[in-house]
GUKESE-291698 format. One line per 5 residues: for each residue z, x, y of C-alpha. Coordinates in pm, whole numbers, plus 50000, padded with zeros to 5 digits. Example, Ala and Ser with C-alpha at 12.3 -4.5 7.8 and 13.67 -1.06 7.14 Angstrom:
# GUKESE-291698
50780 51230 49550  50714 51367 49894 $
//
This chain:
# GUKESE-291698
25067 42315 58827  25135 42000 59007  25456 41882 59215  25469 41486 59259  25700 41413 59496 $
25808 41059 59372  25820 40822 59642  25502 40892 59887  25431 40569 60119  25087 40359 59981 $
25093 40516 59604  25399 40628 59451  25397 40957 59235  25446 40754 58941  25096 40529 58998 $
24978 40874 59167  25005 41007 58814  24861 40810 58588  24591 40808 58797  24551 41192 58724 $
24639 41154 58386  24328 40934 58376  24060 41213 58444  23988 41432 58265  23981 41709 58627 $
24356 41770 58576  24348 41762 58182  24664 41948 58008  24757 42048 58469  25190 42023 58429 $
25269 41707 58652  25633 41796 58784  25776 41483 58955  26060 41553 59273  26273 41332 59380 $
26657 41290 59507  26764 41037 59192  26894 41213 58916  26961 40945 58705  26936 41005 58311 $
26722 40684 58328  26490 40770 58628  26448 41074 58472  26297 40894 58130  26083 40674 58332 $
25932 40944 58523  25876 41103 58220  25735 40789 57986  25451 40754 58277  25291 41086 58196 $
25473 41376 58398  25585 41647 58228  25852 41804 58362  26159 41648 58647  26299 41880 58945 $
26568 41726 59147  26589 41734 59540  26700 41952 59717  26476 42172 59579  26674 42529 59475 $
26464 42838 59451  26588 42963 59135  26543 42663 58956  26176 42639 59094  26113 42964 58953 $
26265 42887 58598  26030 42557 58590  25689 42786 58721  25814 42995 58449  25849 42798 58175 $
25561 42587 58255  25259 42841 58337  25141 43195 58211  25397 43396 58413  25566 43342 58108 $
25387 43523 57809  25456 43853 57931  25813 43824 57829  25700 43796 57420  25641 44140 57426 $
25993 44198 57448  25999 44094 57127  25934 44298 56857  25624 44202 56613  25840 44286 56272 $
26221 44280 56266  26300 44413 55930  26724 44314 55997  26579 43970 56076  26396 43924 55795 $
26671 44032 55518  26871 43784 55744  26648 43515 55686  26678 43588 55289  27051 43573 55322 $
27064 43963 55249  26815 43923 54923  26665 44245 54971  26385 44136 54721  26331 43761 54871 $
26284 43943 55211  26004 44134 55040  25852 43856 54851  25854 43632 55192  25761 43878 55386 $
25421 43977 55106  25335 43640 55106  25336 43532 55510  25121 43899 55571  24869 43793 55322 $
24844 43426 55471  24871 43538 55827  24495 43625 55872  24328 43298 55741  24596 43116 55956 $
24463 43299 56288  24112 43224 56177  24150 42843 56094  24339 42811 56425  24069 43015 56634 $
23812 42770 56454  23991 42465 56553  24014 42582 56909  23578 42647 56908  23521 42355 56733 $
23830 42159 57022  23980 42008 56703  24284 42004 56865  24508 41779 56628  24366 42045 56367 $
24442 42352 56594  24790 42203 56623  24866 42059 56251  24753 42496 56141  25000 42649 56454 $
25302 42407 56360  25180 42571 55968  25211 42896 56095  25516 42851 56292  25653 42700 55993 $
25629 43016 55801  25744 43230 56084  26046 43076 56087  26148 43242 55708  26103 43631 55786 $
26141 43879 56053  25829 43831 56326  26001 43658 56644  25700 43732 56867  25502 43549 56700 $
25778 43270 56639  25765 43295 57015  25436 43295 57055  25348 42978 56749  25667 42772 56994 $
25486 42822 57267  25173 42744 57122  25297 42449 56928  25436 42324 57281  25161 42314 57474 $
24905 42124 57256  25227 41783 57115  25209 41813 57526  24837 41784 57531  24889 42115 57788 $
24535 42227 57634  24434 42508 57798  24729 42667 57789  24705 42656 57416  24334 42770 57472 $
24450 43093 57625  24770 43154 57387  24455 43219 57090  24347 43585 57249  24750 43710 57279 $
24822 43461 56854  24542 43720 56760  24605 44021 56927  24973 44008 56820  24880 43915 56421 $
24676 44249 56432  25053 44467 56561  25231 44272 56306  24990 44351 56053  25038 44737 56218 $
25404 44657 56268  25443 44583 55895  25271 44871 55692  25418 45147 55955  25766 44999 55823 $
25645 45084 55453  25925 44805 55320  25590 44617 55146 $
//
């Protein structure tokens, strides 16, 4: 992560960010604007320049910690606090229709290995447009059944890919694979389908 002071002598933070974004050296590295200006127009200008987020001065330590957790891998362990499978959530998503919830879950479980494999292949081929499309499909499917950990993981990956945080998304691929195995095991042990 780069904390970028906006008002610096010789070269301001906007120009420095533009130059950083023109190289592959920090591809996917979050650049956070640090400035005393808190106007909405100023924030929009900073984000349009290639910066990823905004931290106002004076810096509040809890805001800085939240920002680091949001943009760095430190946030990843929180995904494990969520269950891989939650039948009550699956029922809720199906409006308490048990038959529909089972059908949706069955289809999801059947398609999950193929989705994970296609995401892994896109990652291996460095086809991040395809990877984003596949993660988006899986993310959408997660919304219709009770798979909270997978839903959060897909949301994180899709956000990272949209923000061109490629390295962050790539690091999530192995987590996606292990979560899919945990999820399949949890569904099997629940003996619902």
